[in-house]
N, C-alpha and C positions, 0 to 999 in steps of 0.2 A: 504494500500500500504506500502511496506517496502523499506526503503532507502538503496539500495544495496551498494552504494558508502560509506555510513557511516559505514556499517557493514564490508565490505571488507577491508576498510582502516585500520581497527584494526588488528594487527597481531594475527594469530592463533585463530581466532574466531570459525570457523567451525560451525557445526550445533547448538551448544549451543548459539552462538552469535545471530543466527536468532531467536531461541526460546526466548532468553532474550529480543531481540528487540520487538518481538510480545507482550510480557508481559508489556514492557515499554509503548508501544503505547496504549495498552488497559487501563493501569492505567492512562495515560495522558487523554484519552477520558473520563474516569470516573470522573476525577477531573474537566474537562471542562463542562461535562454534568452529574452532580451527580444525583443519584436516591434518592428520599426522603425515609427515613427509617420509615416504618409504626410503629404505636404504637401497633397494634395487633400482637401477637406472631405468629398466623397462617399465616398472611401476610408476616411477616419477614421470616418464613420458606420457603415460595414460592420464595421470593426474593433471599434467600441464595441458593436455588436449581438452580435458573436461573443463578446466578453468576457462580456457578460451571460448568454449561453447557457452558456458554460463555467462561470461561477460557479454557475449553477443545477444543472448536471450534477454538479459537485463536492459541492454540498450534498446532492443525492440519494444520491450514492455514500457519503458520510460517514454519512448516516442509515441506509442499508442495512447498512453495516459495524457500526454501533452495535446495530441490531436483531439481527444475527447473533451478536454478542458477548453480548447479553442472553439470547438463546435458549440459547447454549452454557452460560452461567452457570446458568440455570434447570435445564437438563438435568443439570448436575453437582451439583444440590442447593444452589445458592447461596441465601442468605437476603436478601430485599429488605425494607428497613425503610421504614415509611410505607404510605400508601395505594396504590391502583393507579396506574401511571404515566399521565400525561396523553397522550391520543392526539396523534400528530403526523403531519402529511402535508405534505411539501414543496410549494410552490406549483406550479401548472401552467405558469405563465409567469414569466420573471424579474421580480423586484420590486426589484432593486437599482438603483443609479444609477452612471453613468460619465460622466466629463467628455469632451466631444466635441473639445476642443482638444488635450488631452493625456490620453489614457486611462490612462496610468501614474500620474498624480498623484492625490492624494486631498484631501478637505476636512479641513484641520488647524486646530487652535486656535493662534493666534499672539497677539503683543502687540496687534496691530491688530484682533483679533477672529478670525473664521473666514476662512481664505484657502484657495484651491486651490493646492496646491504640494507641497513635499517638506520633510523634516526633515534638516537638514545636521548631520553628526557630524564631530568632529575630536579627535585625540589630540596633545597637545603635550608637549615636555619642559620642563625648568626654564628654558631660554633662549627659550621661546616658539617653538621650531622645530616645525612641524607634522610629525608622524611618520606619521600615517594620516588619511585623509579619505574619508568615505563619505556616501551619502544614503539615506534610507529614505522610505517614504510612509505612516508611521504616527505618530500623536501621541506615543505613549509611548516612553520610552527603556529600559524595564526589560528588553527582550530584546536590547539592544545591547552589554552589557558584555563578554561573551565574544567576539563577533565583532570588536569594536574592538580588544581586547587581542590577539587572534589576528592581525588585520591589521597591528598595530604590530610584533609580533615578526617577521612575514613581511617587512615593509619594512626592518627593521633588518638582517635576515639578507641581504637583497638588497644592502644597502649595505656588507656585509662586517663587520657588528657582531654577534658571536656571543652576547654577554652580554644576556640579556633584561632588561627593566625590573625594578627591585626592588619598587616599590610603584605601584599604580594608585589614583588619587584620582578619585572621581566623586561627583556630587550624588545626592540622595535618590531621584531618579527612576530611577536605574540599579539600585536594590536588587532583586536576584533571587538567591535562595538557591542555586538550581541553577547559575547562572553563577558565583557567588562560589566555590562548591566546585570548579567546573571550573578556574577561573583559579588558585586557590591550590594545589590538589592536582596538577593536570596541567601547568600552565604555570609553577608555582613563582613566582608573582607575588603579593605581599601586596596585599590590597584594603582600602581605607578608604572606606566609604560610610555616611553617617548614616542610621539606620533611621527617623528621624523626618522629618516634613514639612519640606521645604527653605524654605517660605515662613513658616509659623507657628512651626516648631521644636517643636511639641507632639507628644507621644508618640501614635502611632497606636493605636487600640483593638485590644487583643489582641496587640500586638507587645511582649511582655515575656518576660523569662527567656531562657535559652539564648543563642543567637547574638545576639539583640537587645541583651541586657544586656552581653554581652562586647564588642560593637562600641561601645556607648556608653562603656564603661570605657576602651577603647583610645583613643577620640577625646578623652576627657577628660584623658588623661595628658599630661604635658609634651611628650613626643616626638610623640604622636599629634596634639596640637593644633598643634605646629609644622609637621608634615608637611602636615596638611590645609589649613592657612592658605595654603600655597603654591598651592593650586588657584585661589584668587581672584586670584593674581598671575601666573598662567600662561595658562590656557585662556580665562578670561573676557575679558581684554584682547584676545585674538585675534579673538573674535567682535565685540567692541565696535569695534575698529579697522576691521574689514571692513565693518561695517554703517554706522557713523557717519562715519569718516574717509574711507573709500574709496567710500562711497555705494552699496554693494551691498545692495539691499533685495529683489531678486527675481532669479530665474533667467531667462535670455534664450532658452534652448533648450527643446525639447519631447522627452519620452521619457526614461526612467530612465537609459539609456546616455549620452545627450547631456548630461543634467543632472549626472550623476556626473562626466563629463569636465570640464564647466564648473567644478564645485566644486573638483575636484582642481587645475585650472589656477589658480584663485584662490588656493588654499593654496600652490601652488608659487611664485607671484609674491610671496606674503607671505614665504616663506622666502628668496627672492632679495633682498628689501629688508633682511631681517635680516642676511644674509650681507654685503651692501653696507655696512650700518652698522658691522658688526664689522670689516670691512677698513679703513674710514675711521678707526675708533677705534684700530686697531692701528698704522696709519701715523702717527697723531698722537702715539702714545707713542714 
């Protein structure tokens, strides 16, 4: 089923919005009910072929849902701006690509260039203790703000800590207005994310006024600047230590379930070293 209100609420979505929503729902289903990645290459070939067929079926179903929505809107007297819509026909055979070694992984842009793998996510506190660790198979982080805050609150509750975090600090790639509203309004966690490019620091075209100006004002304040500076002192060193000091530059397992477990194990051992250092420091005092 497709959430029409969620799609229509976004401006100028059109057919691509429906196709993108279909892909998002399929990916969410695969995360919730992952397929085991077989050791046999022949079995992985069959799994890869099945994935491509399912991808195409979802694209067709999303396109059909869009056509039905468009027909209902026309019947209700809706007004369409512009010329006639371009004809669209889903391909007869799958045109996508899937990795035969790990069908769950995707081609992502990394520092080394493009790699086949996963996007590791982590939330840490001021003491560099990892509170939540997840992996995704997408390049972008903009859809991860709310899930990571939700995972953090869940992990804290499991540890017997009822008080949620006060402020979430994230880099510019996590900017997502829908997620910001969800985290602030429903989870009561303040969010500080620069709306401008994290690399250049230049203002993005069209990102002015309203929420953008307000966030820039908060980050430019003395308190906002002090809070956001902590991000460079907390989460960045965790990734740097894991990559350079521990030499972890790639995952050793295949499949989203195994890779997720591997990443969480790495972050758990990171926490154990922090706990050990804390105990040594306490004994020394």
